[in-house]
C-alpha positions in Angstrom: -0.1 63.9 116.8 -1.3 65.0 120.3 -4.8 63.7 119.6 -3.6 60.3 118.4 -1.4 60.0 121.4 -4.1 60.9 123.8 -6.5 58.4 122.2 -3.8 55.7 122.4 -3.2 56.5 126.1 -7.0 56.4 126.7 -7.3 53.0 125.0 -4.4 51.7 127.1 -6.0 52.8 130.3 -9.5 51.6 129.3 -8.7 48.0 128.8 -5.2 47.7 130.3 -3.4 47.7 127.0 -5.2 44.7 125.6 -6.8 46.5 122.6 -3.4 47.9 121.6 -1.6 44.5 122.1 -4.4 42.8 119.9 -4.1 45.4 117.3 -0.3 45.1 117.3 -0.6 41.3 116.9 -3.1 41.6 114.1 -0.8 43.9 112.3 2.2 41.6 112.8 0.2 38.5 111.5 -0.7 40.5 108.5 2.8 41.6 107.8 4.1 38.1 108.2 1.6 36.7 105.8 2.4 39.5 103.4 6.1 39.0 103.5 5.6 35.2 103.1 3.2 35.8 100.0 5.8 38.4 98.6 8.5 35.8 98.7 6.6 32.8 97.3 5.1 34.8 94.5 8.5 36.2 93.6 10.1 32.6 93.7 7.1 31.4 91.5 7.6 34.2 89.0 11.3 33.5 88.8 10.7 29.9 88.3 8.4 30.6 85.4 11.1 32.8 83.8 13.4 29.9 84.2 11.0 27.5 82.8 10.2 29.6 79.7 14.0 29.9 79.1 14.8 26.2 79.8 16.3 24.1 77.0 14.3 21.1 75.9 16.5 18.7 77.9 15.9 20.7 81.2 12.3 21.5 80.6 10.8 18.7 82.9 12.9 19.7 85.8 12.0 23.4 85.3 8.3 22.5 85.0 8.5 20.5 88.2 10.2 23.5 90.0 7.6 25.9 88.7 4.8 23.6 89.9 6.3 23.4 93.3 6.9 27.1 93.6 3.3 27.7 92.4 2.0 25.5 95.1 3.9 27.3 97.8 2.6 30.5 96.5 -1.0 29.3 96.6 -0.5 28.0 100.1 0.9 31.4 101.2 -2.3 33.0 99.5 -4.5 30.7 101.5 -2.7 31.7 104.7 -3.1 35.3 104.0 -6.8 34.9 103.3 -7.1 33.1 106.7 -5.3 35.9 108.6 -7.5 38.5 106.8 -10.6 36.7 107.7 -9.4 36.4 111.3 -9.0 40.1 111.7 -12.3 40.9 109.8 -11.0 42.0 106.4 -13.3 41.1 103.5 -13.5 40.5 100.4 -10.1 39.2 99.2 -10.1 40.2 95.6 -7.5 42.8 96.5 -5.1 40.0 97.5 -5.3 38.6 93.9 -5.0 42.0 92.5 -1.7 42.7 94.5 -0.2 39.3 94.4 -0.5 37.8 91.0 0.3 34.0 91.0 1.1 32.8 87.5 -1.4 30.4 85.9 -0.8 26.6 86.1 1.4 25.1 83.3 
């Protein structure tokens, strides 16, 4: 731990803490995007379960809810990809492997 602390202190003194601040902001942005994607994918999955369990007279409303939830999940996925690209993380297949958005219905 002493080596890590010394390296962090050297970085702070070298650039006035800007590098640490930038790294902190990158991590924060990635965390926010991940939490949003977690939430929207979970909502999408729950709406798919509701759709599959919906009686025929409620199917149209459940289908509309699923489609809306899926669009929000796809938007959150796009936001995650943008954040990853901004901080230099490529490729993005691991995003799709970790956050599985259900297929369109």
